[in-house]
MDTraj code that builds the backbone (N, CA, C; nanometers):
import mdtraj as md
import numpy as np

residues = "MET GLN GLU LEU ILE ASP ARG LEU THR THR GLN ALA GLY LEU SER PRO ASP GLN ALA HIS LYS ALA ILE GLU ALA ILE THR GLY PHE VAL LYS GLU LYS PHE PRO MET LEU GLY GLY ALA VAL ASP GLN MET PHE LYS SER ASP GLY SER SER ASN THR GLY THR GLY GLY GLY ALA GLY LEU GLY SER GLY LEU GLY GLY PHE GLY GLY PHE GLY GLN".split()
xyz = np.array([
    [10.6653, 8.4683, 7.3066],
    [10.6853, 8.3295, 7.3389],
    [10.7023, 8.2470, 7.2120],
    [10.6445, 8.2923, 7.1025],
    [10.6545, 8.2165, 6.9781],
    [10.7996, 8.2017, 6.9335],
    [10.8795, 8.3052, 6.9552],
    [11.0207, 8.2959, 6.9173],
    [11.0902, 8.1841, 6.9947],
    [11.0594, 8.1714, 7.1226],
    [11.1187, 8.0653, 7.2035],
    [11.0700, 7.9280, 7.1562],
    [10.9432, 7.9167, 7.1244],
    [10.8897, 7.7903, 7.0715],
    [10.9615, 7.7547, 6.9415],
    [10.9804, 7.8536, 6.8550],
    [11.0508, 7.8291, 6.7292],
    [11.1933, 7.7814, 6.7527],
    [11.2610, 7.8427, 6.8471],
    [11.3987, 7.8008, 6.8775],
    [11.4027, 7.6591, 6.9328],
    [11.3091, 7.6261, 7.0190],
    [11.3064, 7.4909, 7.0749],
    [11.2764, 7.3869, 6.9671],
    [11.1941, 7.4232, 6.8711],
    [11.1646, 7.3266, 6.7652],
    [11.2845, 7.3057, 6.6740],
    [11.3568, 7.4128, 6.6430],
    [11.4708, 7.3979, 6.5522],
    [11.5964, 7.3492, 6.6236],
    [11.6253, 7.4019, 6.7396],
    [11.7513, 7.3692, 6.8069],
    [11.7443, 7.2420, 6.8894],
    [11.6286, 7.2116, 6.9459],
    [11.6171, 7.0922, 7.0310],
    [11.5380, 6.9806, 6.9633],
    [11.4837, 7.0091, 6.8465],
    [11.4094, 6.9072, 6.7739],
    [11.2744, 6.8721, 6.8344],
    [11.2168, 6.9651, 6.9123],
    [11.0862, 6.9414, 6.9731],
    [10.9758, 6.9810, 6.8761],
    [10.8616, 6.9174, 6.8916],
    [10.7444, 6.9625, 6.8164],
    [10.6950, 7.0914, 6.8823],
    [10.6163, 7.1713, 6.8129],
    [10.5634, 7.2930, 6.8765],
    [10.4862, 7.2635, 7.0054],
    [10.4107, 7.1543, 7.0078],
    [10.3364, 7.1175, 7.1281],
    [10.4313, 7.0812, 7.2424],
    [10.5357, 7.0058, 7.2108],
    [10.6345, 6.9698, 7.3124],
    [10.7057, 7.0947, 7.3647],
    [10.7392, 7.1867, 7.2753],
    [10.8061, 7.3099, 7.3150],
    [10.7178, 7.3910, 7.4093],
    [10.5898, 7.4006, 7.3760],
    [10.4965, 7.4749, 7.4606],
    [10.4863, 7.4102, 7.5993],
    [10.4775, 7.2780, 7.6024],
    [10.4707, 7.2074, 7.7310],
    [10.5991, 7.2242, 7.8109],
    [10.7135, 7.2260, 7.7427],
    [10.8414, 7.2472, 7.8110],
    [10.8465, 7.3857, 7.8744],
    [10.7992, 7.4853, 7.8012],
    [10.7964, 7.6216, 7.8549],
    [10.7048, 7.6288, 7.9766],
    [10.5894, 7.5648, 7.9690],
    [10.4980, 7.5631, 8.0832],
    [10.5623, 7.4969, 8.2041],
    [10.6345, 7.3869, 8.1826],
    [10.7009, 7.3177, 8.2929],
    [10.8094, 7.4057, 8.3543],
    [10.8864, 7.4724, 8.2707],
    [10.9948, 7.5580, 8.3200],
    [10.9386, 7.6776, 8.3953],
    [10.8358, 7.7418, 8.3391],
    [10.7788, 7.8575, 8.4090],
    [10.7176, 7.8165, 8.5426],
    [10.6523, 7.7021, 8.5458],
    [10.5971, 7.6527, 8.6722],
    [10.7053, 7.6264, 8.7746],
    [10.8150, 7.5684, 8.7304],
    [10.9272, 7.5401, 8.8193],
    [10.9857, 7.6691, 8.8754],
    [11.0112, 7.7661, 8.7877],
    [11.0700, 7.8930, 8.8323],
    [10.9766, 7.9630, 8.9307],
    [10.8472, 7.9640, 8.9012],
    [10.7518, 8.0300, 8.9906],
    [10.7415, 7.9588, 9.1246],
    [10.7569, 7.8267, 9.1248],
    [10.7527, 7.7504, 9.2496],
    [10.8777, 7.7756, 9.3338],
    [10.9927, 7.7745, 9.2698],
    [11.1197, 7.7891, 9.3412],
    [11.1529, 7.9334, 9.3753],
    [11.1049, 8.0262, 9.2931],
    [11.1335, 8.1686, 9.3122],
    [11.0032, 8.2472, 9.3034],
    [10.9169, 8.2367, 9.4044],
    [10.7850, 8.3013, 9.3970],
    [10.7923, 8.4517, 9.3742],
    [10.9003, 8.5140, 9.4179],
    [10.9122, 8.6583, 9.3994],
    [10.9275, 8.6963, 9.2522],
    [10.9560, 8.5985, 9.1661],
    [10.9678, 8.6239, 9.0232],
    [10.8413, 8.5876, 8.9468],
    [10.7386, 8.5441, 9.0171],
    [10.6163, 8.4969, 8.9521],
    [10.5570, 8.5947, 8.8537],
    [10.5436, 8.7200, 8.8936],
    [10.4866, 8.8208, 8.8045],
    [10.5737, 8.8455, 8.6831],
    [10.7053, 8.8487, 8.7042],
    [10.7975, 8.8697, 8.5928],
    [10.7926, 8.7523, 8.4961],
    [10.7856, 8.6316, 8.5493],
    [10.7779, 8.5119, 8.4640],
    [10.6499, 8.5154, 8.3826],
    [10.5384, 8.5479, 8.4458],
    [10.4112, 8.5572, 8.3734],
    [10.4201, 8.6602, 8.2616],
    [10.4815, 8.7739, 8.2913],
    [10.4927, 8.8812, 8.1930],
    [10.5833, 8.8404, 8.0767],
    [10.6926, 8.7718, 8.1056],
    [10.7874, 8.7329, 8.0012],
    [10.7305, 8.6279, 7.9073],
    [10.6477, 8.5386, 7.9597],
    [10.6005, 8.4263, 7.8808],
    [10.4538, 8.4376, 7.8426],
    [10.4058, 8.5583, 7.8276],
    [10.2685, 8.5768, 7.7809],
    [10.2541, 8.5073, 7.6472],
    [10.1455, 8.4343, 7.6300],
    [10.1244, 8.3638, 7.5036],
    [10.0386, 8.4429, 7.4071],
    [9.9981, 8.5635, 7.4442],
    [9.9129, 8.6423, 7.3551],
    [9.9917, 8.7235, 7.2536],
    [10.1245, 8.7086, 7.2552],
    [10.2069, 8.7777, 7.1578],
    [10.2473, 8.9171, 7.1989],
    [10.2032, 8.9652, 7.3150],
    [10.2358, 9.1011, 7.3544],
    [10.3722, 9.1122, 7.4199],
    [10.4305, 9.0014, 7.4599],
    [10.5627, 9.0049, 7.5215],
    [10.6691, 8.9807, 7.4168],
    [10.7727, 9.0615, 7.4218],
    [10.8845, 9.0483, 7.3304],
    [10.9854, 8.9533, 7.3922],
    [11.0352, 8.8580, 7.3153],
    [11.1266, 8.7598, 7.3723],
    [11.2716, 8.7865, 7.3370],
    [11.3078, 8.9106, 7.3214],
    [11.4490, 8.9386, 7.3104],
    [11.4945, 9.0168, 7.1898],
    [11.4120, 9.0404, 7.0915],
    [11.4550, 9.1195, 6.9782],
    [11.3803, 9.2498, 6.9784],
    [11.4467, 9.3533, 6.9374],
    [11.3822, 9.4840, 6.9353],
    [11.3847, 9.5461, 7.0731],
    [11.2931, 9.6384, 7.0982],
    [11.2908, 9.7063, 7.2264],
    [11.1747, 9.6601, 7.3091],
    [11.2022, 9.6195, 7.4279],
    [11.0942, 9.5774, 7.5147],
    [11.1443, 9.4883, 7.6248],
    [11.0531, 9.4437, 7.7063],
    [11.0882, 9.3577, 7.8190],
    [11.0905, 9.2135, 7.7711],
    [11.1966, 9.1769, 7.7030],
    [11.2082, 9.0424, 7.6503],
    [11.2534, 8.9445, 7.7556],
    [11.2787, 8.8244, 7.7121],
    [11.3159, 8.7156, 7.8010],
    [11.4296, 8.7545, 7.8926],
    [11.5373, 8.8068, 7.8382],
    [11.6522, 8.8421, 7.9204],
    [11.6357, 8.9746, 7.9910],
    [11.5862, 9.0743, 7.9209],
    [11.5770, 9.2066, 7.9815],
    [11.4739, 9.2106, 8.0927],
    [11.3764, 9.1213, 8.0898],
    [11.2763, 9.1172, 8.1966],
    [11.3349, 9.0753, 8.3288],
    [11.4463, 9.0027, 8.3236],
    [11.5118, 8.9614, 8.4474],
    [11.6134, 9.0629, 8.4952],
    [11.6413, 9.1639, 8.4150],
    [11.7294, 9.2699, 8.4566],
    [11.8672, 9.2235, 8.4995],
    [11.9194, 9.1223, 8.4362],
    [12.0522, 9.0745, 8.4704],
    [12.0541, 8.9708, 8.5804],
    [11.9391, 8.9274, 8.6269],
    [11.9315, 8.8287, 8.7339],
    [11.9963, 8.6990, 8.6912],
    [12.0940, 8.6558, 8.7649],
    [12.1600, 8.5282, 8.7388],
    [12.2282, 8.5200, 8.6034],
    [12.2701, 8.6336, 8.5509],
    [12.3379, 8.6342, 8.4224],
    [12.2478, 8.6549, 8.3036],
    [12.1156, 8.6521, 8.3240],
    [12.0228, 8.6755, 8.2144],
    [12.0134, 8.8245, 8.1869],
    [11.9893, 8.8581, 8.0645],
    [11.9663, 8.9971, 8.0270],
    [12.0914, 9.0805, 8.0228],
    [12.2069, 9.0185, 8.0217],
    [12.3314, 9.0961, 8.0177],
    [12.3930, 9.0891, 7.8820],
])
top = md.Topology()
chain = top.add_chain()
for i, resn in enumerate(residues, 1):
    res = top.add_residue(resn, chain, resSeq=i)
    for name in ("N", "CA", "C"):
        top.add_atom(name, md.element.get_by_symbol(name[0]), res)
traj = md.Trajectory(xyz[None], top)
């Protein structure tokens, strides 16, 4: 998740706190609208550093969705 926070701070000009709150709002929205993705969303956005957000090998942001809606392709 730290990589996503870093991108939001540099690309969108958000503070780290704002970026974290934005991620929380987005994950809450996705889990509310698509409850069947709740577990995947939780796994992708773990804040303990164990989730990979797209670099290297692992279930990162895109690969965790397995191509759902164009993500992870």
